[in-house]
N, C-alpha and C positions, 0 to 999 in steps of 0.2 A: 463706261459700259455701253452707252447709247452710240457713241462714235464707232466702237468696234463692231457692234451689231449692224449698223448701217453699212459699214465698209464690207463686212462679210456678205450681206445680202446683195450688194452691188456686184461683188466679184462672182457670186453664185449666178446671178442673172446674166452677167456678161459672158460667163463660161457656158451658159446653156444648161445649168444643172437643175434648174427648176422650170416648170412650164413657162413658156414665153409670156412676158407681160407687155402691155402697150408701151410704145416708146415714150409716150407722154409721162407715164408713171416712172419709168426708169430715169428720164431726164429730171423729173421732180426730186427723185431720191438723190441724184448726183448733186444738183444745185443746192438742195437742202443740207447735205452734208458739208459742202463747201462753205455755205453761209454759217452753219453752226460752228465749224472750226474757226472761221474768221472772227466771229463774235466772241467765242471763248478766249481766243488769243488776245484780242483788244482788252477785254475785261480783266484778264488775269496777267497782263503784261508786267506789272511791278513784281508780282510773285514769281513769274517766269525768270526775270532778271536775277532775283535772289537765288533761284534754283540753279541758274547758270554759274553763279559764284560758288555755290556748294558743289557743283559738278567739277569745277577746277580743283578744289581740295580733294574731292573723291578720287579724281584721276591720279593725283599725286600719291595718295595713300595706296590706291590699287597698284600703281606701278612699283612701289616698294614691296608689296606683298607678292606680286607676280614675279618680280626679279628673284626674290628669295625662293619662290616655288620652283622656278626654272633651275636654280642652282641645286635645289634638293634633287630634282630629276637627274641633273648631270652627275650628281654624286651617287645616285642609285639608278642607273639607266635601264637595266634589264628587267629586274623584278620589282623595282620601287622599294620604298622603305617599309611597306606593309600597310594593310588597311588601318585607317585611323591614326597613322603616325605623323601626319603633316604637322600637327600641333607640337609634337615632341622635337622634330628636326628644325622647325622654322626659326626658333630663337638663335640657332647657330648661323643662319644665313640672312637674317634681316639687317637693315641698316641701323647703326647705333643711335641715330636720331629719329627712330620710328615714332616715338611718343609725341613728337612735334606735329605729326600728320594725322592725329586722331586715330592712331592704331593702338589697340589695347595691348597690355602686357601679356595677355593670353589670347592668341589668335588661333582659332580652331580650324579654319578652312581657308583656302586660297582665294575665295570669292571668284572662282572660275571652275566649273565642273570638269572641264577637260584637263586643266592643270592639276586638279585633285587626282584625277585618274593617273596622270603621268607620275606624280609624286609618289603615290601610294601603291600603284600596281606596275609601274615601269612601262616600257614600250610594249611588252607582251600583253599586259592587261589592257592597255589603251588600244592596241591593234584589235584585240578580240572584241571589245565593245564597239569600236568603229565599224568593224565588219558586220556585226549584228545590226547596228543602227542603219548602216548604209544599205544592207539587204532589205531591211524593213521599209525604208523610204523608197527604194527602187520598186519593190513589189507594190507598195501603196500607190506610187505614181502610175504604175501600169493600170491598176484598177481605176484610178481617177480619170485617166485618159481614154481607156478602151472599153470599160464595162458598159453594158447596154442599159442597166437599171439606174436611172437618174437619182433615185433615193439613196442607193448605195454609194454612188459617186459623191453626192452631197455630204454624206456622213464621213466619207474618206477625206474630203476637203477639210471638214471640221477637225478631224483627228490630226491630219498633217499640219494644219494651221496651229493647233494646240501644241504639237511637238516643237514647231518653229518658235512659238512664243515662249515656251518653257525653257528651251535651250538658249534662246536669245537673252532671256532674263538671267539665266544662270551663267552667262558669259562674264558677268560682272557682279554676281551676288552668290551667297551660299544657300539660297532657298532650298535647292534640291538635296542638301545635306541634312536639313532638319526634317523631322518625321512628317509634318504636314505637307511640306514641299515634295518630299520623296514619294509620298502616297499619291500626290497628283501626277508626278512624272510617270511612275510605273503603272498607274491606272490608264493614262492615255496610251502608253506603250502597249498595254494589254488590249485595250479597245482597238488599236490599230491592227494588232495581230489577229484579233477576232474578225475584223472586217475583211482582212486579206483571206482568211480561211472561209468566210462566208461567200466571198467572190469566187473562190476556187475550192469547192468542197473536197475534203480529204476522204479517200476510199482506202480501206485496208487492202493490202496487196498480198498478205500471207493468209492462206486458208487453214482452217483447223486440220484438214486432212494432211497438209504438209508436215504437221508436227505430230499429230496423233492419228494414225491410219484408222479408217473406219468411222471417223467423226465427221459431221458435216458442219457447215457454217464457217465463219471466220474466227480467227484467234481473238479478235477484239470482242466478239460476242461472248466468248468463253471467259475473258478476263475483265469484262466491263464492270461487273458487280464488285469483285474483290478490289479492283483499282479504285472505284468510287469510294468504297468503305475505307480504304487506306488513306485516300486523300482527305476524307472527312475526319478521320482520326488524327491525322497530322494537323489539320486546321484547328481541330478542337484543342489539341495540345498547345499549339501556338497561341491561341486565344487565352487559354488558361495561364500560360507563362507570361503573356503580355499583361494580363489583368493583375497578376501578382507583382510583376515588376513595376507597373504603374502605381499600384498601391504603396509599395515600398518607397518609390521615388517621391510620392506625395508626402508621406510621413517624414522622410529625410529632409525634404525642403521646408516642411513646416517647422521642424526643429532648427533648421539653418536660419530661417527668417526670424524666429524668436531669439536666436543667439545674436544675430545682427542688431536686433532692436535693443537688447541689453548692452551690447558692445558700444553701440552709438550713444546710448544714454550715458554710459560711463565716460566715453570720450568727451562728450559735451561738458561733463562735470569735472574734467581733469584738473583745471586750474583753481577751482574754488572749493570743491567738496572735501570733506575729511577723508583720510586714507582708508579708514574702515568702510565707509560707504562705497568708495571706488572698488575696493576688493570684493565687496558683496555683489556688485553688478558684474564685475569681470568673472567671478566664480559662476554666476548664473549663466553668463554667455558661454563659458567653457563647458558647463554641463550640457547645454543645448547642442553645441558643436560636436561634443563627444558622442552624444546620442545620434546625431545626424550621420556621422561617418561610420558609426556602428551599424546602422540600418543600411546605409549605402556606402560601402568602402570606396566607390568611384567618385564620390563627391569631393573632387580635388580642392575646390574652393573652401569646403568645410575644414579639411586638413590644414589648409593655409591659414585660415582665420584662427583655428584652434592653436596653432603654433605661435601666432602673434599674441593671442590672449595670454598664453602661458608665459611668454617672455615679459609681457607687461606686468603680470602678477608677480613674477620674480623681482622686477624692479620695485614694485610697490612694497613687497616684503623687505627688500633692502632698505627702503625708506623707513619702514617700521623698526627695523633692526637698529638703524642709526638713532632713532628716537629712544629706543630702549637703552642703548649704550650711554646716551647722554643723561639719562635719568639717574639721580644719585641713589634712589631706592630700588633700582632694578635688581632682580634676582637672577641667579645663574640659570634657573629653570626657564624663566621667560625669555632670556637671551637665546638659549639653545632651541626652544620651540620656534621662535621667529627665524633663526638661522636655518633650521631644518626645513621650514616652509619655503624659504628663499631657494635653498638647494633643490628641493623637490620640484618646484615649478620650473626651474632651469632645466632639470633632467627631463621633465615632461615635454618641454618645448623641444629639446634635442631629439627625443624619441619621435615626436610628431613630425618634425621636419625630415628626419631620416626616413620615416615611412612614406612621406610624400615624395621625397627624392628618389626612392626606389621605384615608384610608379611613373614619375614624371620628373626627370633630373633637372630640367631648366624651367620649371613652372614659374610663371610670373617673374617676380624679383626674389626668388628663393635664395639666391646667392648673397644678395644684399642682407636678407634676414639672417642667414647663417653667419655673415660677418658680424652683425650686431650681437647675435646670441653668443658666439664664441668669445667676443670681447667681454661680454658680461660674465661668462663662465670663468674666464681668466681672473676677472676682478673678484668673483665669489671665492675662488680657491685661495686667493691672497687674503681675503677677509677671514676665511676659515682658519688660515694659519695664524693670523694676527689675534683672533679670538680664542685660539686653541680649541676649536670645535672640530670634531671628527665628522666630516661630511662624506666620507668614502662610500657610505651606503648609496649616495646619490651621484656624486661626481668624483672623478679621480683624474690623475695626470698632472703634468707639469704646466703651470700657467703659460710658460714660454711656448710650449707646444700648441696650446689653444690659440695663442696670439698668432702663431704661424698659420694655423688653419684659417683663422679669420682673414689674414692677409691673402691667402690663396683664393678664398671665395670672393673677396672684394676685387681682386685682380680679374677673376673670371667675370664678375659682374661688369667691370669696366670695359671688358672686351665686347659685351653685349649691349651696353647702354652708355651714352655719354651725358646722362643727366647730371646736373650740378650736384645733387645730393650724393650721388655715387662717388664722384671725384672728391667731394668734401670728406666723406667718411674714409675713403682710401687714404687721403692725405693725412687725416687724423691718426689713422693706424700706423702709417709710416713714421709720422712724427713721434708717436708714442713709443715706437721701437727704436728711436734714435736715428732714423734715416731721413734727416731734415731736407737734404738736397733732393732726394727722390720725391719727397712730399711736394716741394715747390715745383719740381719738374712736372708732376702730375697735374697740378693746378694750372701751370703755364700752358701745358698742352691742351687742357680742357677749355681755357679761356681764348677760344678762337672765334673771331667774328663770323657769324653764319652767312654773311653776304648781303648784298643790297636787296635782292628780291625775296624778302622774307616777310612773314606776317608779325603781328604784335606779340603773339605767344612766343615765337622764336626769339624776338628781341628781348622780351622780359626774361626768358630763360638765360640768355647770354648775360644780361645785366646781373641776374642772380649769381651766375657763376663768377663774374668779376668781383662781386662783393665778398664771396667766399674766398676767392684768391687773395683779395686785399686783407681780409681778416687773418688768414693763416700766415701771410707774409709778415703782418705786423706782430703776430705772436712769436714768430721766429726772428724778428728784427732783421729781416733780409731786405736791405735797402734797395737793391736792384729790382727785386720782385715787387716791392711796394711801389716804386716809381713806374714799373711796367703796368701794374694793375690800374693805378691812377691815370696813366696816360690813355689807356683803353677806355676807362670810364669817361674821361674828358672827350674822347672822340665820339662816344655815344651821346653825350649831353654837352655840346660845345659851350652853351651859355650858363652852365652850372659853375659858379665861382668857387664852390666848395672844393671841387676836384682840382681846379687850377691852383688854389692856395695850398692845398695839401701836397700837391705834386712838387711845387717850388720849394716848400719847406722841407719835404723829405729829401730832395736832391741836395739841399744845402746841409742838412743834418748828417747825411751819410757821405758827404764830400764827393758827390757824383757830378763833377763839373761838366762833363760831356752831356749828360742827361739834362742838366740845368740849361746849358746853351741851346740845346734842341727845343726845350720847352719854351724858352724865351723867344726863339725864332718863330715858333708856331704861334705864340701869343701875339707877336708883332704882326704877323699876317692877318690874324683875326681882328686885332684892334691896335693900330700903330700908336694911339694915344693912351693906351692903358697905363695907369700910374705904376703898376707893378714892374713895368719894364725899367723904370728908373730906380726902383727900390733895390733890385737885385743887381 
């Protein structure tokens, strides 16, 4: 704050916008600012180095978002996708490895005000805004350079500097898209317009006699009072609407946070707590999320969490059902009540996700969640058939059709994200449907080394993917895939003897002599005296 104030004062003095000060004072201000900047730089140098590293990561993430934003514009060049649609279109244009660059599953804005305009309003909306902004800056510049009142010139300098700072900041941040940032932007724009009008007072050019013969004065004199009353009424309505919306938003978020608290408590207890206690916490979370989305239907995160809670409740009821079936004294009534709750929660999850998808088709990882849910529904329908329970009140259809729907959503999720968990679930689904070769192909495609210039998070994600690949290959007893996964794990950790031993043993067990020779050659280069060279 002090640095910017000193800089502004020096610019104002240098430009002659304030009464002239002695040179000695100006020189003291300049040298004082230089000394202050030097001192701060020396004292904060370690922190500045850390910021530079963060800046590199920020540039990588911004480049991914900006590239996706530009592609959205190219897909909708004239009118754009529509106001507020960036978040809906972006998942179709972002890089599949976005999550490795600290980019959220839900990206609301492009982190560049001008790219937001291009994406959402197209070239026409962008051109209109730039003409408006350019005309304002031009008129403000004329006032700054030519007006005789130094006080007005000083205020215009402050307003234009404010615009420059705001748009400079919003070239790499979404500040102006949030209410507090937008209010600052449009306030400064309004002040700039007001200063321009103050410098060139507006005079009505239409007299009342031109419109109503026999009347004197200007048309503005006649319309001023009704216009002011209309504006005041409009502002009052906007304030009332804003107050009501803010109150509803606050109530919705209160229930949402209470739901998160109950959901997190249940998640922390998942491994040790009794099923009944887990169900109680998840039901409490579901009640809060349900109330949150009832108050504010645009609380998309509330819908997403609610669907997840219902899916978990269905799984917990399935666990209870298995316990009931295993009890020798279980009654048919208890069995049917538990099965009904299992079916009901699955149906609630289905309806919740469908409602969210109707508003935001690619929200977060909704396709991944659809895949999990549809796999669960297929399992529930088969359980209903085995128990001779009529669950048609909640769920209907052929389990095979639900399996196909699960596969469709997982394939869609795979297009959007190359996370290891997505590839793993997709491979599980393909394997469950008897398409083993395709499952291995999915994992082999996903197990691609990210390159040398990667950070620890990317390498850990790659290692996780290889372990999933190895696990699935072992389940399918696919020798070539097992050897391939172990060879890549060996490359990642050359000194880990576990992967070397497992690779050599797998090559022998599956009679893959070419792979065995390659592995031994690789081992010889690594250590010519390794005893395993003589064993095989």
